[in-house]
N, C-alpha and C positions, 0 to 999 in steps of 0.2 A: 530745388536742390534738396535732397534728403538730409535729415538731421544726422549729424555725425556724433558717435559716442566717444567715450574717453580713449579708445584705441584707434580713433580716426577712421571709422568705417560705419556704413549704415546697415551692415549685416548684423542681425541680432546675436548677442554673445551667448554661447552655450551655458547651460546650468552648471556643467562640470567645471566651467571656467569663471563662475561667479555671476553669470548673467541670468536672464529669465527666458531666453529663446523667443521672446515676444517682440513684435514690432511696436506695439502700443498697448497701453492699459487704460481701463476706464478710470477717469479722475475720481479720487477719493475711495476707490474700491479696495476691499481687503483682499490680499493675495494669500493663497494657501497652497500646500503641496497638492499636485494634481493626481489624478486617478490612474494615469498610465505613464510608461516611460517615454512615450512620444508627446505627452502633454504634462510635463513634470510640475508646472506651475499654472494655477488657474485663478480667475477672479471669482469670488463668492458673493460679490455685490456690495451695495452701499447702505442699504437699509434706510431708516429715518431716525430722527432724534430719540425715539422711544424704543429703538431696537438694540439688540446685543448679539454678538457672535456666540454661538453655543455649539457644543459637540453634537454630532449626529450619530455618534458611536464609532466603534472600530471599523475601519475600512470604508468610511463614508466621508465626504467633504463636509466641513462645518457649514452651519446655516446661520443666517441672520434673521432673527425673529423678534416679534414684539414682546416686550417685558410686561408683566402684569401691570395693568393700568389702575387697579383699584385694590386696596387692602384696608379692611376695617375690622375692628373689634365690635362684636354684636352680642346682645343678651338673648337673641332669638334668631332662628334660621329664617331668612327672608325668602327662601325658595331657590330655584335654579339660577346659578350665576351665568353671566354673559361671558363670552370668550375674553380672557385676560383678567377676569375678576377673581379675587381670592379673599376669603374672610375667615375669621376665627370666632366661633360662638363661645363666649365666656361661660355660659350656663352649662353647656353639654361637653365642653372641651373638644369641639369638633371643628376641623379645618375643612373647607370646601373650596374648590377652585375649578376653573374650566379653561382648556386650551385646545384649539383646533377642533371644537365640537365635542370634546370628551370631558365629562365632569368627573372629578376625583374627590372622594371624601375619605378622611381618616380621623380617628379619635386619638387624642393625647392621653396616655395613661400614666 
């Protein structure tokens, strides 16, 4: 027997009437506005305990990605960071971090 919703039907309730138009959702998944009028609500995933939901910019679905796993104040530059690492060099006022294979460096003035 199909599960009955609050209006006593197993037919998904339309978004315009307060529903999601979905038959089922992934447990613990984050729901977001969908990309099309035929898919107005979508699941963007669950991530893990070190992940956070972040904007992917205008016109794009949000993403769940890893937060920086390492931040340290250093007196010298130890070299290239690994993905998720961020540090601040107290001698040169330089921040350095890496995400998805891209290293970013900037100086605090």
